[in-house]
C-alpha positions in Angstrom: -4.0 -9.2 -21.9 -4.5 -5.4 -22.1 -6.9 -4.1 -19.4 -7.4 -0.7 -20.9 -5.3 2.4 -20.5 -3.0 2.9 -17.5 -1.8 6.5 -17.9 -0.9 9.2 -20.4 2.3 11.3 -19.9 3.1 14.7 -21.3 5.5 17.7 -20.7 4.8 20.8 -18.8 6.7 24.1 -18.3 5.5 24.8 -14.8 4.6 22.3 -12.1 2.8 25.1 -10.2 0.5 26.1 -13.0 0.0 22.5 -14.0 -1.0 21.5 -10.5 -3.5 24.4 -10.3 -5.1 23.5 -13.6 -5.6 19.8 -13.0 -6.4 19.9 -9.3 -8.3 23.2 -8.9 -10.0 23.6 -12.3 -10.5 20.0 -13.4 -10.8 18.6 -9.9 -8.4 15.7 -10.3 -6.5 14.5 -7.2 -2.8 15.1 -6.9 -1.8 11.4 -6.6 2.0 11.4 -6.6 4.8 14.0 -6.4 7.9 12.2 -7.6 10.7 12.4 -10.2 11.5 11.1 -13.6 13.4 7.9 -12.7 15.7 8.2 -15.8 16.6 11.8 -14.9 15.9 12.6 -11.3 16.4 16.4 -11.8 13.0 16.3 -13.5 9.9 16.5 -11.4 7.1 14.0 -12.3 3.5 14.8 -11.3 0.6 12.3 -11.3 -3.2 13.2 -11.2 -6.2 10.9 -11.1 -9.2 9.9 -9.1 -9.2 9.7 -5.3 -7.5 6.3 -5.2 -5.1 6.9 -8.1 -6.5 4.1 -10.1 -5.0 3.1 -13.5 -7.2 4.4 -16.3 -7.6 7.8 -14.6 -4.0 9.0 -14.6 -2.5 12.0 -16.4 1.1 12.5 -15.6 3.5 15.4 -16.4 7.3 15.8 -16.6 8.3 19.4 -15.7 10.9 21.0 -18.0 11.2 24.6 -17.0 13.0 25.7 -20.1 10.9 23.8 -22.6 9.7 25.6 -25.7 6.5 25.4 -27.8 5.6 22.1 -29.5 5.1 21.9 -33.3 2.9 18.9 -34.1 3.5 18.0 -37.8 4.2 14.3 -38.4 3.8 11.4 -36.0 2.5 12.7 -32.7 -0.1 12.0 -30.0 -3.0 14.4 -30.3 -6.2 14.9 -28.2 -6.8 13.2 -24.9 -10.5 12.5 -24.2 -11.8 12.3 -20.7 -15.1 10.6 -19.6 -17.6 12.7 -17.7 -21.1 11.7 -16.6 -24.0 12.1 -19.0 -25.6 15.6 -18.9 -22.5 17.3 -17.5 -21.0 19.1 -20.6 -23.0 22.3 -19.9 -21.6 22.4 -16.4 -18.0 22.0 -17.7 -18.5 24.6 -20.4 -19.6 27.1 -17.8 -16.9 26.2 -15.4 -14.1 26.4 -17.9 -15.4 29.7 -19.3 -15.4 31.1 -15.7 -11.7 30.4 -15.7 -11.3 32.1 -19.1 -10.6 28.8 -20.9 -11.7 28.8 -24.5 -14.0 25.8 -25.3 -15.4 24.3 -28.4 -18.6 22.3 -28.3 -19.1 19.7 -31.1 -22.8 18.9 -31.3 -22.2 16.0 -33.7 -19.7 14.1 -31.5 -21.1 15.5 -28.3 -17.6 16.6 -27.1 -16.3 19.7 -25.4 -12.7 20.6 -26.5 -10.2 22.8 -24.7 -6.5 23.1 -23.9 -4.5 23.2 -20.7 -1.9 25.9 -19.9 0.7 24.1 -22.1 -1.7 23.8 -25.1 -2.2 20.1 -24.6 -5.5 19.3 -26.5 -8.1 17.9 -24.2 -11.8 17.0 -24.6 -14.7 15.9 -22.5 -17.0 13.2 -23.7 -20.1 12.0 -21.9 -20.7 8.5 -20.8 -23.6 6.7 -19.1 -21.3 5.8 -16.2 -21.0 7.8 -13.0 -17.9 7.9 -10.8 -18.0 5.5 -7.9 -18.2 7.1 -4.4 -14.9 5.7 -3.4 -13.2 7.2 -6.4 -14.7 10.6 -6.2 -12.3 13.4 -5.2 -12.9 15.2 -1.9 -10.8 18.4 -2.2 -12.7 20.0 -5.1 -15.9 22.0 -5.2 -17.0 20.0 -8.3 -20.1 18.0 -7.5 -19.7 14.2 -7.7 -22.4 14.1 -10.5 -20.0 16.1 -12.8 -16.6 14.8 -11.8 -14.1 13.3 -14.3 -14.4 9.5 -14.4 -11.3 8.7 -16.3 -9.5 8.5 -19.6 -11.8 7.7 -22.6 -9.7 8.0 -25.7 -6.3 8.9 -27.1 -5.8 10.2 -30.6 -2.6 9.6 -32.7 -1.6 11.3 -36.0 0.9 9.2 -37.9 2.4 8.9 -41.4 1.4 5.3 -41.9 -1.8 4.6 -39.9 -2.3 1.1 -41.0 1.1 0.0 -39.5 0.2 1.5 -36.2 -3.3 -0.1 -36.3 -1.7 -3.5 -37.0 0.6 -3.1 -34.0 -2.3 -2.2 -31.8 -4.4 -5.2 -32.9 -1.7 -7.9 -33.6 0.6 -7.1 -30.7 -1.6 -5.5 -28.0 -4.8 -7.4 -29.0 -7.0 -4.4 -29.3 -10.1 -4.8 -31.4 -11.1 -2.6 -34.4 -14.4 -0.7 -34.0 -16.8 0.3 -36.8 -15.1 3.7 -36.9 -12.3 4.1 -39.4 -8.9 4.0 -37.8 -10.1 3.2 -34.3 -9.5 0.3 -31.9 -10.9 -0.5 -28.5 -9.9 -2.4 -25.4 -12.7 -5.1 -25.0 -12.5 -4.9 -21.2 -12.8 -1.2 -20.6 -13.8 0.2 -24.0 -10.9 2.7 -24.0 -10.5 3.9 -27.6 -7.4 4.6 -29.5 -7.9 6.5 -32.8 -5.3 6.6 -35.4 -5.4 9.2 -38.2 -3.0 10.3 -41.0 -0.6 13.1 -40.2 -1.4 16.4 -41.9 2.2 17.2 -42.7 5.5 15.5 -43.5 7.5 18.1 -41.6 9.3 16.9 -38.5 7.4 17.2 -35.2 9.2 19.2 -32.5 8.4 18.1 -29.0 7.7 20.8 -26.5 5.3 21.9 -23.7 2.0 20.1 -24.0 3.6 17.2 -26.0 2.5 13.7 -25.0 5.6 11.6 -24.5 3.8 8.3 -24.3 0.6 6.5 -23.6 0.6 3.5 -21.3 -1.7 0.5 -21.6 -2.4 -1.6 -18.5 -1.9 -5.3 -17.7 -2.8 -7.0 -14.5 0.4 -8.7 -13.5 4.2 -8.9 -14.0 3.6 -12.3 -15.6 1.4 -10.8 -18.3 4.0 -8.1 -18.9 6.7 -10.7 -19.2 4.6 -12.6 -21.8 4.3 -9.3 -23.8 8.1 -8.7 -23.4 8.9 -12.1 -24.9 6.4 -11.6 -27.7 8.0 -8.2 -28.5 11.4 -9.8 -28.6 10.2 -12.6 -30.9 8.5 -10.1 -33.1 11.7 -8.0 -33.2 9.9 -4.9 -32.1 11.8 -1.8 -31.1 12.1 -2.3 -27.3 13.3 0.8 -25.5 13.2 -0.2 -21.9 11.9 -3.0 -19.6 12.1 -1.7 -16.1 10.8 -1.8 -12.5 9.3 1.6 -11.5 8.4 0.6 -8.0 4.7 1.7 -8.3 4.4 -0.5 -11.4 6.6 -2.4 -13.8 6.9 -1.1 -17.4 7.8 -2.2 -20.9 8.4 0.7 -23.4 8.2 0.0 -27.2 8.4 2.2 -30.2 5.4 1.4 -32.5 6.0 1.4 -36.3 5.7 5.2 -36.7 8.2 5.7 -33.8 5.7 6.8 -31.1 6.4 5.6 -27.6 4.0 3.0 -26.2 4.3 1.8 -22.6 2.7 -1.3 -21.1 2.5 -1.0 -17.3 1.3 -3.4 -14.5 -1.7 -2.3 -12.4 0.2 -3.0 -9.2 1.5 -2.5 -6.6 0.2 1.0 -7.1 0.7 4.4 -5.4 -0.1 3.2 -1.9 3.3 1.4 -2.0 4.7 4.3 0.1 1.6 6.4 1.1 -1.8 5.4 2.3 -4.8 6.4 0.2 -5.6 9.3 2.6 -2.1 10.8 2.2 -1.5 10.4 -1.5 0.3 13.4 -3.1 0.9 15.1 0.3 4.7 14.3 0.4 7.6 14.0 -2.0 7.7 10.3 -2.8 10.4 8.1 -4.2 10.2 4.4 -5.0 12.2 2.1 -2.6 15.3 1.8 -4.9 15.8 5.6 -4.9 15.3 6.3 -1.2 19.0 6.1 -0.5 19.5 9.1 -2.9 16.7 11.2 -1.4 18.9 14.0 -0.1 20.7 14.3 -3.4 17.5 14.2 -5.4 15.7 16.8 -3.2 18.7 19.2 -3.5 18.4 19.2 -7.3 14.7 20.2 -7.3 13.3 23.7 -6.8 10.5 24.0 -4.2 7.0 23.2 -5.4 
């Protein structure tokens, strides 16, 4: 049932700096300016391709007083982003122009770097090119070099085999020839699971990934997974309507948060494609609290 990755969500200290990094430096589109629905005092930012398609989305919760993260045991690690073949040299030059330190791995053909919150990111080349309708318009980055979408998420856990069994037996992902790696057969998104380097407790902070969200195509498919999770006695955190999509949150065996989200109705629920990200958006069930919510947020 899984149709690839939907989004990856992390923490940021500054919405302003975060917005500059992802829209101006990386050239992603600002798709949605909204709030954390569990705590509406927290701003929630979404970035992706021009249409805000699932599989392209990086999202961030802004916590202005958040401290540094200490990744020790059981945490999400590097996020890999697909870029067109032959574009790593362009990206290395562009990032260096912004004084961003990069590390090129000639064996894996990846370019690693970090955002302002020290979230580990890496570009990896693919034979694909971004479709014209998905290419962003606001950036000076040529279409031939634009980010296509999410390629891989990396996890570090105490007991990798338990996580891999969850990903294969519950989500239906398929093991690849690489050790500790599974793939979605439909989109080839990779999830790599490696042993933790430490037994000390991880402290979440700026740049920490809160969860990764896999995608299903309908509410019916999500309900089937919800029933399966209940029957399997998995640790279900939340089964909730988000307006832009419906979500099921589960803690996998090493206690990392995994979300499964529907592809629709999508971000054009309250804004046309041409206007995405230009206004402060709330799903329909929060509209009656708009004045209260806006009063809690600092200007952005």
